[in-house]
C-alpha positions as CSV (number, residue, x, y, z in Angstrom):
1,M,-49.1,97.8,62.7
2,V,-48.3,96.2,59.3
3,T,-50.0,97.0,55.9
4,I,-49.8,94.6,53.0
5,L,-51.4,94.7,49.5
6,G,-53.3,91.7,48.2
7,R,-53.1,92.0,44.4
8,A,-55.7,90.8,41.8
9,K,-54.8,88.3,39.1
10,I,-55.9,87.4,35.6
11,N,-55.3,84.2,33.7
12,L,-53.6,84.9,30.4
13,T,-54.0,81.2,29.5
14,L,-56.0,78.5,31.3
15,D,-56.0,74.9,30.2
16,I,-57.5,71.8,31.9
17,L,-55.4,68.6,31.4
18,G,-57.8,66.2,33.1
19,L,-59.4,65.1,36.3
20,R,-57.1,64.0,39.1
21,E,-57.6,61.1,41.5
22,D,-58.2,63.5,44.4
23,G,-61.2,65.0,42.5
24,Y,-59.4,68.2,41.5
25,H,-58.6,69.2,38.0
26,E,-55.1,69.2,36.6
27,I,-54.5,72.6,35.1
28,A,-51.8,74.5,33.3
29,T,-52.3,78.3,33.5
30,V,-50.2,81.4,33.0
31,M,-51.3,83.8,35.7
32,Q,-50.5,87.5,35.9
33,S,-50.7,89.9,38.9
34,L,-52.3,93.3,38.6
35,A,-51.8,96.7,40.3
36,L,-55.5,96.5,41.5
37,A,-55.3,95.5,45.1
38,D,-57.0,95.1,48.4
39,T,-55.2,96.8,51.3
40,L,-54.9,94.8,54.6
41,T,-53.8,96.3,57.8
42,F,-52.7,94.1,60.7
43,S,-52.5,95.1,64.4
44,R,-51.6,93.0,67.4
45,Q,-54.1,92.3,70.1
46,E,-54.1,90.1,73.2
47,E,-55.9,87.2,71.8
48,G,-58.2,85.9,69.0
49,I,-58.8,87.1,65.5
50,T,-61.0,90.0,64.6
51,L,-61.8,91.2,61.1
52,T,-63.4,94.2,59.6
53,V,-64.2,94.7,55.9
54,D,-65.4,97.9,54.3
55,L,-68.1,95.9,52.4
56,P,-70.8,95.4,55.1
57,W,-72.3,92.4,53.3
58,L,-69.0,90.5,53.0
59,E,-68.4,87.9,55.7
60,A,-65.9,88.9,58.4
61,D,-65.7,85.6,60.3
62,E,-64.3,82.1,59.9
63,R,-65.8,82.0,56.4
64,N,-63.4,84.7,55.2
65,L,-60.1,83.3,53.8
66,A,-58.1,86.0,55.5
67,H,-59.5,84.9,58.9
68,R,-58.7,81.3,58.0
69,A,-55.2,82.2,56.9
70,A,-54.5,84.0,60.2
71,A,-55.8,81.0,62.2
72,L,-53.6,78.6,60.2
73,I,-50.4,80.5,60.6
74,M,-51.1,81.1,64.3
75,K,-51.7,77.3,64.9
76,E,-48.8,76.1,62.8
77,C,-46.3,78.5,64.3
78,G,-47.7,78.3,67.9
79,L,-48.2,82.1,68.1
80,R,-49.3,83.6,71.4
81,G,-51.5,86.6,71.0
82,G,-54.0,87.7,68.5
83,V,-54.6,90.0,65.5
84,H,-57.0,92.5,64.1
85,I,-57.2,92.6,60.4
86,A,-58.8,95.5,58.5
87,I,-59.5,94.9,54.8
88,A,-60.2,97.7,52.3
89,K,-61.7,95.8,49.4
90,R,-61.0,97.0,45.8
91,I,-60.9,93.7,44.0
92,P,-64.4,92.7,42.8
93,V,-65.8,89.7,44.8
94,A,-66.5,86.4,43.1
95,A,-65.1,87.7,39.9
96,G,-62.4,85.2,38.8
97,L,-59.7,87.7,40.0
98,A,-58.6,85.7,43.1
99,G,-59.6,88.5,45.6
100,G,-60.1,86.0,48.4
101,S,-56.8,84.3,47.7
102,A,-55.1,87.7,47.5
103,D,-56.4,88.5,51.0
104,A,-55.3,85.2,52.4
105,A,-51.8,85.6,50.9
106,A,-51.5,89.1,52.3
107,T,-52.6,87.8,55.7
108,L,-49.8,85.1,55.7
109,R,-47.3,87.8,54.8
110,G,-48.7,90.3,57.2
111,M,-48.7,87.8,60.1
112,N,-45.2,86.7,59.2
113,E,-44.0,90.3,59.4
114,L,-46.2,91.4,62.4
115,Y,-44.9,88.6,64.6
116,G,-41.4,88.3,63.1
117,I,-41.9,84.7,62.4
118,G,-39.3,84.5,59.6
119,L,-41.0,82.0,57.3
120,S,-39.6,81.9,53.7
121,D,-41.7,82.3,50.6
122,K,-41.6,78.6,50.1
123,E,-42.9,78.0,53.6
124,L,-45.6,80.6,53.2
125,C,-46.6,79.0,49.9
126,A,-46.9,75.6,51.6
127,L,-49.2,77.0,54.2
128,G,-51.2,78.9,51.5
129,A,-51.7,75.7,49.4
130,Q,-53.6,74.2,52.4
131,L,-56.3,76.8,52.0
132,G,-56.6,77.4,48.2
133,S,-54.9,76.7,44.9
134,D,-54.5,80.3,43.9
135,I,-52.9,81.4,47.2
136,P,-49.3,80.4,46.4
137,F,-49.4,82.5,43.2
138,S,-50.9,85.4,45.2
139,L,-47.9,85.2,47.5
140,V,-45.3,85.5,44.8
141,G,-47.1,87.4,42.0
142,G,-45.6,88.4,38.7
143,T,-46.0,86.1,35.7
144,V,-46.1,82.4,36.5
145,L,-47.0,79.1,34.9
146,A,-49.0,77.2,37.5
147,T,-49.7,73.5,37.2
148,G,-51.1,70.7,39.3
149,R,-54.1,72.2,41.1
150,G,-52.3,75.6,40.6
151,E,-49.9,75.2,43.5
152,I,-46.8,74.1,41.4
153,M,-45.3,77.3,40.0
154,Q,-42.7,78.1,37.4
155,R,-41.6,81.7,37.3
156,L,-41.7,83.1,33.8
157,A,-40.2,86.2,32.1
158,D,-42.3,89.3,33.2
159,F,-45.1,90.1,31.0
160,P,-44.5,93.6,29.5
161,V,-46.1,96.4,31.6
162,T,-49.6,96.7,30.0
163,S,-52.7,98.6,30.7
164,V,-55.7,96.4,31.6
165,V,-59.4,97.1,31.7
166,L,-61.5,94.8,33.8
167,A,-65.3,94.6,33.3
168,K,-67.3,92.3,35.7
169,P,-70.9,91.9,34.6
170,P,-73.6,91.7,37.3
171,V,-73.8,87.9,37.2
172,S,-72.4,85.2,39.5
173,V,-70.4,82.1,38.4
174,S,-69.7,79.1,40.6
175,T,-66.3,77.8,40.0
176,P,-67.3,74.1,40.8
177,W,-70.2,74.6,38.3
178,A,-67.9,75.8,35.6
179,Y,-65.5,72.8,36.0
180,R,-68.4,70.4,36.0
181,S,-69.9,71.9,32.9
182,Y,-66.5,71.7,31.3
183,D,-66.3,68.0,32.1
184,A,-69.7,67.5,30.5
185,H,-68.8,69.3,27.3
186,P,-65.0,69.9,26.9
187,P,-64.1,72.2,24.0
188,E,-61.9,71.2,21.2
189,Y,-59.7,74.3,21.5
190,H,-56.8,74.4,24.0
191,P,-54.4,77.2,24.5
192,D,-50.8,76.6,23.4
193,N,-48.9,77.4,26.6
194,A,-45.5,76.4,25.1
195,A,-45.9,78.9,22.3
196,F,-47.2,81.6,24.7
197,M,-44.1,81.1,26.9
198,E,-41.8,81.3,23.9
199,A,-43.4,84.6,22.9
200,L,-43.1,85.9,26.4
201,T,-39.4,85.1,26.5
202,R,-39.0,87.1,23.4
203,G,-40.9,90.0,25.0
204,D,-43.4,89.8,22.0
205,R,-46.6,91.2,23.5
206,A,-48.5,91.1,20.2
207,A,-47.8,87.4,19.8
208,C,-48.8,86.8,23.5
209,A,-52.0,88.6,22.9
210,H,-52.7,86.3,19.9
211,L,-52.1,83.2,22.0
212,I,-54.2,83.9,25.0
213,G,-56.9,81.3,25.7
214,N,-59.2,80.0,28.4
215,V,-61.0,76.6,28.1
216,L,-63.6,77.6,30.6
217,E,-64.7,80.7,28.6
218,P,-67.0,78.8,26.2
219,V,-68.7,77.1,29.1
220,T,-69.4,80.3,31.1
221,E,-70.2,82.3,28.0
222,A,-72.9,79.8,26.9
223,E,-74.6,80.5,30.2
224,H,-73.9,84.2,30.3
225,P,-73.7,85.6,26.7
226,V,-72.8,89.1,28.1
227,I,-69.2,87.8,28.4
228,G,-69.0,87.5,24.6
229,D,-70.5,91.0,24.3
230,Y,-67.9,92.4,26.6
231,R,-65.1,90.8,24.7
232,A,-66.3,92.2,21.4
233,R,-66.7,95.7,23.0
234,M,-63.1,95.5,24.4
235,R,-61.7,94.7,20.9
236,A,-63.9,97.4,19.3
237,H,-62.4,100.0,21.7
238,G,-58.8,99.1,20.8
239,A,-57.9,96.1,23.0
240,L,-55.0,94.0,21.8
241,C,-57.0,91.0,23.0
242,A,-59.9,90.3,25.4
243,M,-60.8,87.2,27.4
244,M,-62.6,86.0,30.5
245,S,-60.4,85.5,33.5
246,G,-60.6,82.2,35.5
247,S,-64.1,80.7,35.7
248,G,-65.5,84.2,35.2
249,P,-67.4,86.3,34.9
250,T,-64.9,89.2,34.6
251,V,-63.6,90.0,31.1
252,F,-60.2,91.7,30.7
253,G,-58.8,93.6,27.8
254,L,-55.1,94.3,27.3
255,F,-54.2,97.7,25.8
256,A,-51.0,98.9,24.3
257,Q,-51.7,102.5,25.3
258,E,-53.0,103.7,28.7
259,Q,-55.0,106.5,27.0
260,T,-56.8,104.0,24.9
261,A,-57.5,101.8,27.9
262,A,-58.8,104.8,29.9
263,A,-61.2,105.7,27.1
264,A,-62.5,102.1,26.9
265,A,-63.0,102.0,30.6
266,E,-65.0,105.2,30.5
267,V,-67.2,103.8,27.7
268,F,-67.8,100.6,29.6
269,G,-68.7,102.5,32.8
270,R,-71.2,104.6,30.8
271,E,-72.8,102.1,28.5
272,T,-72.8,98.8,30.5
273,D,-73.8,97.5,34.0
274,A,-70.3,96.3,34.6
275,A,-68.1,97.0,37.5
276,V,-65.1,98.6,35.7
277,H,-61.5,98.9,36.8
278,L,-58.6,100.5,34.9
279,T,-55.3,98.9,36.1
280,S,-52.1,97.4,34.8
281,T,-49.8,94.4,35.0
282,V,-47.1,94.3,37.7
283,G,-44.1,92.3,38.5
284,R,-43.5,89.7,41.3
285,Y,-43.8,90.6,45.0
286,G,-41.2,93.0,46.1
287,Q,-40.4,94.0,42.5
288,E,-43.6,95.7,41.5
């Protein structure tokens, strides 16, 4: 039996550079892993893939990315035998936090360990990229500049350990819709990734907080004004900065003090309909 954590992520910056010939968007995003994680437990069985999830309404078959990741590594590595995967979900679903990608990445790591396959991180990332653009990042974690579709990664200096409050409003956002809406009305503002990375290298958290930006935020906020409300509430309760992660709808706030973050999380839980989580930034896989 093997247990692996699949960690949530936030986008500290997210820029779209254009539409690629393959139909995907060229992006440049600084991604950051969080302590908030799903727990996946892997057990050998004679054949096949079975999956249980502690959310009864969440698919537990071939539609689940963890199931697909297990099938892929078994096929590519010619594994004989099967696996049972038990997932304890803690990352909000469809929230812009890469919960599905985190589970797929954990599955690739878990299968690699359970069967003693011996694949390197590079080889695992190549497999993960076949399933989703966020999976390679979810495999390595930490603080990374991701380009291309998100699969080309440059490790950056670790973001200083920081308390994070996540607030997911009770709305759903389709990622394809968000990108299509962006294409129809691209904003004038683009985050300065170069300046952000310079500040990160200096360990200047305050400068980083000033330089965060997400080009999808105006698109999603126009459809769901609650996102702007949550950002304002985060700042009013002491956040260094507040922004939507990914295509949304989750809003995160970065806080200098854990006590301030805890107080903000308590207020959000009491005064809004949000799913609220108090967590923190963490380093790359194996160095959390």
